[in-house]
Backbone as CSV, one residue per row, in Angstrom:
resi,resn,N_x,N_y,N_z,CA_x,CA_y,CA_z,C_x,C_y,C_z
1,MET,-21.132,-6.078,3.985,-20.494,-6.221,4.814,-20.092,-4.973,5.883
2,ASP,-19.933,-4.509,6.948,-19.642,-3.354,7.364,-18.141,-3.507,7.523
3,PRO,-17.655,-2.246,7.246,-16.013,-2.466,7.110,-15.324,-3.208,8.418
4,GLY,-16.000,-2.631,9.133,-15.092,-2.963,10.692,-15.025,-4.478,10.852
5,GLU,-16.381,-4.782,10.732,-16.929,-7.221,10.557,-15.889,-7.024,9.930
6,LEU,-15.539,-6.312,8.407,-14.537,-7.356,7.071,-13.391,-7.280,7.732
7,LEU,-12.910,-6.030,8.301,-11.395,-6.052,9.054,-11.160,-6.730,9.378
8,ASP,-11.921,-7.318,11.196,-11.436,-8.079,11.505,-11.595,-9.697,10.929
9,LEU,-13.150,-10.120,10.480,-12.809,-11.387,9.921,-11.664,-11.878,8.921
10,LEU,-11.362,-10.191,8.451,-9.891,-10.772,7.447,-8.711,-10.643,8.023
11,LYS,-8.408,-9.818,9.150,-7.110,-10.328,10.294,-7.522,-11.729,10.249
12,GLY,-8.760,-12.151,10.891,-8.934,-13.681,11.628,-8.186,-14.940,10.269
13,ARG,-8.621,-14.019,8.988,-8.571,-15.856,8.143,-6.847,-15.326,7.499
14,THR,-6.635,-14.203,7.716,-5.148,-14.231,7.293,-3.973,-14.168,8.628
15,GLY,-4.786,-14.813,9.650,-3.554,-15.012,10.893,-2.869,-13.520,11.358
16,PHE,-3.758,-12.792,10.905,-3.174,-11.042,11.643,-3.107,-10.830,12.911
17,THR,-2.065,-10.686,13.576,-2.560,-9.896,15.544,-1.862,-8.802,15.300
18,GLU,-1.806,-8.539,17.018,-1.198,-7.553,17.230,0.123,-7.042,16.713
19,ALA,0.684,-8.143,17.347,2.352,-8.509,17.004,2.215,-8.252,15.454
20,HIS,2.034,-8.199,15.427,2.027,-7.896,13.021,1.549,-6.283,13.389
21,ALA,0.798,-5.690,13.447,0.436,-4.797,13.544,1.932,-3.483,14.294
22,ALA,2.149,-4.198,15.464,3.615,-3.850,16.185,4.639,-3.578,15.362
23,LEU,5.037,-4.896,14.341,5.827,-4.840,13.729,6.114,-3.943,12.538
24,LEU,4.886,-3.681,11.879,4.685,-3.096,10.803,5.025,-1.362,11.389
25,ARG,4.527,-1.693,12.336,4.811,0.148,12.855,6.320,0.308,13.046
26,GLU,6.863,-0.534,13.338,8.284,-0.026,13.480,9.044,-0.272,11.909
27,LEU,8.235,-1.176,11.176,8.997,-1.046,10.085,8.839,0.097,8.923
28,GLY,7.739,1.070,9.086,7.786,1.983,8.810,8.757,2.772,9.090
29,GLN,10.086,3.129,9.515,10.604,3.920,9.507,11.756,3.278,8.631
30,VAL,11.942,2.149,7.787,12.157,1.994,7.214,11.645,1.601,5.422
31,MET,10.284,1.887,5.376,9.155,1.531,4.446,8.911,3.238,3.887
32,ALA,8.646,3.533,4.970,7.999,5.359,3.967,8.902,5.462,3.564
33,PRO,10.391,5.836,3.429,11.354,6.830,2.677,11.294,6.208,1.321
34,ILE,10.739,4.769,1.020,10.968,4.446,-0.423,9.094,4.646,-0.818
35,ALA,7.781,4.967,-0.579,7.293,5.474,-0.785,7.393,5.974,-2.311
36,PRO,7.615,7.240,-2.907,7.640,7.905,-3.656,8.707,6.948,-5.213
37,GLU,9.713,5.909,-4.651,9.912,5.276,-5.866,8.974,3.797,-6.246
38,VAL,8.380,3.578,-5.144,6.873,2.639,-5.681,5.543,3.336,-6.101
39,ALA,5.547,3.828,-5.827,4.504,5.216,-6.288,4.884,5.118,-8.264
40,LEU,6.587,5.696,-7.900,6.343,5.879,-8.858,6.451,4.154,-10.512
41,ALA,6.866,3.692,-9.651,6.987,2.210,-10.172,5.272,1.740,-10.473
42,PHE,4.730,2.337,-9.021,2.855,1.534,-9.625,2.227,2.626,-10.717
43,TYR,2.870,3.963,-10.457,2.187,4.921,-11.685,2.588,4.305,-13.268
44,ASP,3.723,3.974,-13.263,4.653,3.862,-14.372,3.473,2.509,-15.116
45,TYR,4.075,1.588,-14.099,3.205,0.072,-14.306,1.844,0.595,-15.176
46,LEU,0.778,1.159,-14.822,-0.242,1.888,-14.640,-0.292,2.272,-16.210
47,GLY,0.545,3.224,-16.351,0.408,4.214,-17.585,1.238,3.298,-18.732
48,ARG,1.557,2.074,-18.797,2.052,1.548,-19.828,0.338,0.809,-20.937
49,ASP,0.227,0.624,-19.461,-1.611,0.025,-20.555,-2.779,1.185,-20.795
50,PRO,-2.877,1.089,-22.202,-3.856,2.104,-22.820,-5.058,2.685,-21.889
51,GLU,-5.736,1.408,-21.539,-6.819,2.182,-21.100,-6.341,2.698,-19.722
52,LEU,-5.767,2.470,-18.722,-5.542,2.893,-16.912,-4.910,4.160,-17.773
53,SER,-4.061,3.924,-18.631,-3.592,5.356,-19.492,-4.258,6.818,-19.108
54,GLU,-5.532,6.233,-20.615,-6.876,6.922,-20.114,-7.481,7.774,-18.955
55,ILE,-7.678,7.039,-18.072,-8.182,7.425,-16.997,-7.181,8.231,-16.396
56,LEU,-5.978,7.895,-16.136,-4.857,8.375,-15.102,-4.811,9.885,-16.127
57,HIS,-5.177,9.844,-16.963,-4.272,11.343,-17.757,-5.804,11.859,-18.552
58,ALA,-6.599,11.562,-17.950,-7.484,12.157,-18.239,-7.729,13.696,-17.589
59,VAL,-8.043,13.554,-16.356,-8.049,14.907,-16.005,-6.260,15.635,-15.503
60,PRO,-6.205,16.586,-15.924,-4.730,17.659,-15.763,-4.594,17.426,-14.315
61,GLY,-2.944,17.150,-14.040,-2.216,17.335,-12.837,-3.263,15.549,-11.970
62,ARG,-3.859,14.859,-12.553,-4.459,14.030,-11.647,-3.218,12.917,-11.219
63,VAL,-2.146,12.475,-12.001,-0.863,11.755,-12.216,-0.506,12.295,-10.093
64,GLU,0.142,13.626,-10.619,1.041,14.664,-9.832,0.466,14.352,-8.400
65,ARG,-1.131,14.539,-8.512,-1.704,14.035,-7.406,-1.958,12.989,-6.520
66,LEU,-2.038,12.390,-7.397,-2.294,10.530,-7.126,-0.552,10.709,-5.973
67,TYR,0.518,10.894,-6.650,1.654,10.634,-5.895,1.235,10.400,-4.673
68,GLY,1.021,12.118,-3.841,1.052,12.263,-2.925,0.014,11.368,-2.267
69,THR,-1.309,10.765,-2.810,-2.565,10.434,-2.332,-1.802,8.781,-1.929
70,PHE,-0.886,8.312,-3.022,0.010,7.003,-3.170,0.489,7.008,-1.730
71,ALA,1.542,8.342,-1.457,2.735,8.674,-0.402,1.886,7.816,0.948
72,HIS,0.680,8.521,0.909,-0.183,8.541,2.266,-0.948,6.887,2.486
73,TRP,-1.258,6.599,1.772,-1.984,5.638,1.531,-0.689,4.425,2.020
74,TYR,0.504,4.236,1.334,1.728,3.627,2.059,1.801,3.542,3.169
75,GLY,2.642,4.923,3.606,2.425,4.886,4.930,1.610,4.448,5.887
76,GLU,0.295,4.530,5.856,-0.625,3.240,6.275,-0.534,2.248,6.372
77,LEU,0.071,1.944,5.124,0.523,0.647,5.399,1.268,-0.145,6.945
78,PHE,2.147,0.910,7.232,3.394,0.768,8.531,2.698,1.411,9.748
79,SER,1.249,1.929,9.718,1.392,2.730,10.623,0.989,1.701,12.156
80,GLY,0.479,0.781,11.973,0.249,0.095,13.189,-1.200,-0.338,13.351
81,THR,-1.698,0.991,12.839,-3.238,1.666,13.295,-3.990,0.735,11.985
82,TYR,-5.160,-0.547,12.745,-5.934,-1.025,11.624,-6.710,-1.482,12.304
83,ASP,-8.125,-0.008,12.294,-9.391,-0.751,12.871,-10.136,0.149,12.459
84,ARG,-11.666,0.626,12.293,-12.597,0.680,11.675,-12.550,1.788,10.715
85,ALA,-11.745,2.732,11.052,-11.467,3.713,9.945,-10.389,3.261,9.080
86,TYR,-9.492,2.739,9.351,-8.714,2.046,8.790,-9.439,1.546,7.244
87,ALA,-10.375,0.885,7.774,-11.255,-0.304,6.991,-11.851,0.934,6.253
88,GLU,-12.687,1.418,6.434,-13.433,2.624,5.726,-12.662,3.231,5.077
89,ARG,-11.423,3.506,5.465,-10.792,4.380,4.033,-10.140,3.550,2.824
90,ARG,-10.069,2.155,2.912,-9.356,1.244,2.337,-10.845,1.392,1.324
91,ARG,-12.233,0.839,2.135,-13.366,0.892,1.158,-13.749,2.289,0.190
92,ARG,-13.863,2.987,0.736,-13.222,4.213,0.147,-12.566,4.245,-1.030
93,ILE,-11.354,3.940,-0.583,-10.713,4.018,-2.019,-10.802,2.707,-3.170
94,GLY,-11.677,2.070,-2.560,-12.237,0.789,-3.867,-13.336,1.635,-4.252
95,LEU,-13.710,2.524,-4.013,-15.380,2.596,-4.377,-14.796,4.041,-5.155
96,VAL,-14.038,4.433,-4.986,-13.428,5.802,-5.905,-12.376,5.130,-7.056
97,HIS,-11.361,4.200,-7.547,-11.432,3.362,-8.096,-12.586,2.717,-8.806
98,ALA,-13.333,1.939,-8.799,-14.190,1.669,-8.798,-15.423,2.654,-10.155
99,ARG,-15.766,3.878,-9.398,-15.996,4.864,-10.118,-15.712,4.889,-10.832
100,LEU,-14.016,5.110,-11.201,-13.156,5.299,-12.843,-13.051,5.048,-13.427
101,GLY,-13.957,3.283,-13.178,-13.303,2.257,-13.919,-12.279,1.353,-13.882
102,ILE,-11.048,1.576,-12.940,-10.232,0.313,-13.017,-11.196,-0.392,-11.672
103,GLY,-10.938,-1.214,-12.048,-11.249,-2.578,-11.463,-10.600,-3.457,-10.660
104,PRO,-11.086,-4.510,-10.298,-9.736,-5.867,-9.920,-8.762,-6.249,-10.692
105,ARG,-9.362,-6.271,-12.128,-8.614,-6.976,-12.735,-6.800,-5.933,-12.759
106,ALA,-7.206,-4.855,-12.575,-5.981,-3.616,-12.682,-5.594,-3.676,-11.138
107,MET,-6.862,-3.546,-10.227,-5.762,-3.284,-9.159,-5.065,-4.283,-8.538
108,ILE,-5.279,-5.702,-8.619,-4.884,-6.349,-8.476,-3.063,-6.575,-8.835
109,PRO,-3.200,-6.866,-10.180,-2.295,-7.102,-10.798,-1.157,-5.191,-10.210
110,ALA,-1.611,-4.203,-10.420,-0.288,-3.121,-9.520,-0.039,-3.586,-8.550
111,MET,-0.688,-3.880,-7.697,-0.817,-4.342,-6.460,0.281,-5.555,-6.074
112,GLY,0.388,-6.132,-7.281,1.894,-7.109,-7.239,3.394,-6.117,-7.628
113,ILE,2.891,-5.300,-7.800,4.067,-4.126,-8.009,4.687,-3.311,-6.607
114,VAL,3.415,-2.956,-5.941,3.635,-2.690,-4.800,4.675,-3.432,-3.770
115,GLN,4.113,-4.860,-3.884,4.650,-5.903,-3.443,5.838,-6.858,-3.443
116,GLU,6.605,-6.220,-4.741,7.563,-6.798,-4.951,8.856,-5.509,-5.075
117,LEU,8.272,-4.523,-5.114,9.166,-3.094,-4.766,9.225,-3.716,-2.877
118,SER,8.115,-3.448,-2.207,8.466,-3.488,-0.782,9.674,-4.736,-0.166
119,LEU,8.632,-5.984,-1.119,9.512,-6.543,-0.338,11.222,-6.923,-1.211
120,GLU,11.672,-6.730,-2.147,13.054,-6.577,-2.257,13.751,-5.683,-1.584
121,HIS,12.841,-4.373,-1.506,13.703,-3.011,0.049,13.961,-4.190,1.367
122,LEU,12.717,-4.632,1.632,13.004,-5.900,3.016,14.031,-6.463,3.254
123,ARG,13.796,-7.122,2.386,15.357,-8.488,2.400,16.384,-7.196,2.271
124,THR,16.681,-6.642,1.521,18.036,-5.521,1.095,17.776,-4.961,2.534
125,ALA,17.344,-3.890,3.167,17.287,-3.150,4.889,17.452,-4.114,5.748
126,LEU,16.990,-5.452,5.777,17.119,-5.894,7.132,17.812,-7.346,6.862
127,ARG,18.857,-7.404,8.068,19.381,-8.725,7.784,19.563,-9.805,8.794
128,GLY,19.402,-10.893,8.332,19.347,-12.092,9.460,18.110,-12.438,9.155
129,PRO,17.581,-12.885,10.441,16.420,-14.063,10.454,15.342,-12.398,10.846
130,GLU,15.232,-11.090,11.122,14.362,-10.861,11.238,13.291,-10.355,9.913
131,VAL,13.859,-10.575,8.842,13.727,-10.344,7.889,12.017,-11.117,7.719
132,PHE,12.005,-12.266,8.025,10.749,-12.952,7.820,9.922,-12.705,8.682
133,GLY,9.525,-12.048,9.998,8.766,-11.488,10.813,8.020,-10.500,9.588
134,ALA,9.540,-9.748,9.048,8.708,-8.274,8.158,8.025,-9.108,6.822
135,VAL,8.580,-9.557,6.418,8.143,-10.238,4.507,6.592,-10.781,5.611
136,GLU,6.250,-11.753,6.318,5.218,-12.048,7.110,4.328,-10.752,7.604
137,ALA,4.582,-10.038,8.075,3.800,-9.257,8.475,3.113,-7.958,7.468
138,PHE,3.921,-7.988,6.166,3.635,-6.978,5.028,3.305,-8.047,4.349
139,GLU,2.879,-9.437,3.950,2.436,-10.404,3.357,0.727,-10.106,3.655
140,LYS,0.380,-10.274,5.353,-0.331,-10.764,5.908,-1.061,-8.900,5.774
141,ILE,-0.912,-7.875,5.859,-1.364,-6.942,5.644,-1.797,-6.645,4.191
142,VAL,-1.150,-6.874,3.611,-1.864,-6.683,2.080,-2.547,-7.171,1.600
143,ALA,-2.563,-8.701,2.252,-3.625,-9.643,1.677,-5.193,-9.323,2.599
144,VAL,-4.931,-8.461,3.649,-5.928,-7.630,4.240,-6.305,-6.582,3.486
145,GLU,-5.822,-5.898,2.994,-5.487,-4.340,2.447,-6.465,-5.024,0.956
146,ILE,-5.916,-5.746,0.406,-7.004,-6.394,-1.218,-8.205,-6.781,-1.144
147,GLY,-8.641,-7.480,0.041,-9.758,-8.289,1.090,-10.784,-6.582,0.670
148,LEU,-10.443,-6.209,1.593,-11.143,-4.714,1.549,-11.696,-4.290,0.821
149,ILE,-10.802,-4.016,-0.076,-10.812,-3.319,-1.208,-11.407,-4.063,-2.266
150,GLU,-11.318,-5.202,-2.390,-12.519,-5.829,-3.525,-13.456,-6.251,-2.707
151,GLU,-13.808,-6.071,-1.833,-15.500,-5.913,-1.125,-16.018,-4.540,-1.694
152,SER,-15.214,-3.632,-1.054,-16.313,-2.406,-2.067,-16.391,-2.872,-3.541
153,TYR,-15.282,-3.270,-4.234,-16.068,-3.569,-5.364,-17.337,-4.566,-5.730
154,LEU,-17.462,-5.461,-5.006,-18.521,-5.946,-5.094,-19.772,-5.561,-4.556
155,GLU,-20.289,-4.728,-3.709,-20.868,-3.844,-3.233,-20.671,-3.018,-4.079
156,ALA,-20.040,-2.263,-4.592,-20.548,-1.036,-6.014,-21.146,-2.305,-6.905
157,LEU,-20.531,-3.676,-7.643,-21.309,-4.091,-8.625,-22.899,-4.537,-8.082
158,ALA,-22.754,-4.994,-6.814,-24.024,-5.466,-6.754,-25.069,-4.145,-6.944
159,LEU,-24.745,-3.145,-6.536,-25.469,-2.168,-6.592,-26.076,-1.473,-7.498
160,GLY,-24.810,-1.483,-8.611,-25.147,-0.967,-9.970,-25.903,-2.168,-10.632
161,LEU,-25.496,-3.476,-10.433,-26.729,-4.299,-10.832,-27.782,-3.800,-10.498
162,SER,-28.219,-4.023,-9.322,-29.422,-3.611,-8.572,-30.109,-2.699,-9.182
163,LEU,-29.656,-1.403,-10.133,-30.116,-0.063,-10.141,-30.066,-0.838,-12.197
164,GLY,-30.114,-1.279,-11.904,-30.525,-1.694,-13.583,-29.122,-2.085,-15.023
165,HIS,-27.737,-1.469,-14.421,-27.178,-1.417,-15.072,-26.572,-2.789,-15.524
166,ARG,-26.594,-3.055,-16.831,-26.174,-4.873,-17.260,-24.717,-4.721,-17.696
167,ASP,-24.279,-4.405,-18.294,-22.816,-3.848,-18.468,-22.072,-4.317,-17.027
168,LEU,-20.972,-4.793,-16.990,-20.528,-5.073,-15.598,-19.525,-3.760,-15.249
169,LYS,-18.809,-3.435,-16.280,-17.754,-2.406,-16.215,-18.863,-1.377,-15.662
170,GLU,-19.920,-0.725,-16.431,-20.856,0.369,-15.917,-21.114,-0.334,-14.876
171,ALA,-21.883,-1.166,-14.482,-22.873,-1.376,-13.061,-22.044,-1.233,-12.303
172,LEU,-20.181,-1.157,-12.869,-19.833,-1.394,-11.468,-19.563,0.273,-10.355
173,ALA,-19.253,1.225,-12.268,-18.597,2.377,-11.673,-19.653,3.318,-11.341
174,GLN,-20.966,3.376,-11.915,-22.432,3.763,-11.286,-22.767,2.967,-10.059
175,GLY,-22.676,2.173,-9.775,-22.768,1.733,-8.023,-21.974,1.790,-6.947
176,ALA,-20.392,2.296,-7.481,-19.664,2.871,-6.322,-19.839,4.519,-6.932
177,ALA,-20.648,4.910,-7.460,-20.481,6.708,-8.053,-21.749,6.828,-6.780
178,ALA,-23.049,6.029,-6.923,-24.289,6.365,-6.367,-23.680,5.905,-4.230
179,LEU,-22.788,4.983,-4.120,-22.390,4.600,-2.824,-21.260,5.960,-2.454
180,LEU,-20.624,6.218,-3.210,-20.042,7.694,-2.674,-21.200,8.850,-2.803
181,GLN,-21.573,8.988,-3.373,-22.512,10.550,-3.379,-23.634,10.002,-2.309
182,ALA,-24.373,8.576,-2.189,-24.696,8.554,-0.987,-24.247,8.748,0.938
183,GLY,-22.732,8.677,0.272,-22.303,9.119,1.754,-21.986,8.120,2.990
184,HIS,-22.195,7.047,2.160,-22.060,5.319,2.938,-20.729,5.014,2.689
185,THR,-19.695,5.656,2.612,-18.618,5.488,3.047,-17.539,5.670,4.253
């Protein structure tokens, strides 16, 4: 499915509105400063898993580079701009993860770490009834985010299987590699 169309579908299904986007943009001032802390917890979580740790440390300096990438990604959660370009970047993120062998069974639990720390910070930083709207907006954009990335996994898996790969992990990785190489991102 076209990333822009998928984004619109996910916004509709989650009830994500322009009011949520505006609130997330306002929350950026509160949330962007914790990106390094969230990144540290995120990669610490992944590093405790032997399979994921091997992927993270397969290339010298990868983890350190990923901290910066993560901070940029996290900041975009609070950009207030959720358009076709946003959806296409999320598709690419999913394809890169899939190519490296990081599938949904790793991504979704890791997103739980992002949610947990972010929601904890929101509840601490905001007082009173404004916390409810902030939590709602954040949870909706995370649901959209997971939906966009998950769809890229499905696209990669379908292509990998059509290319003749029968092992699902290999099909996912090879399908993602083919999509990235073809520039369909």
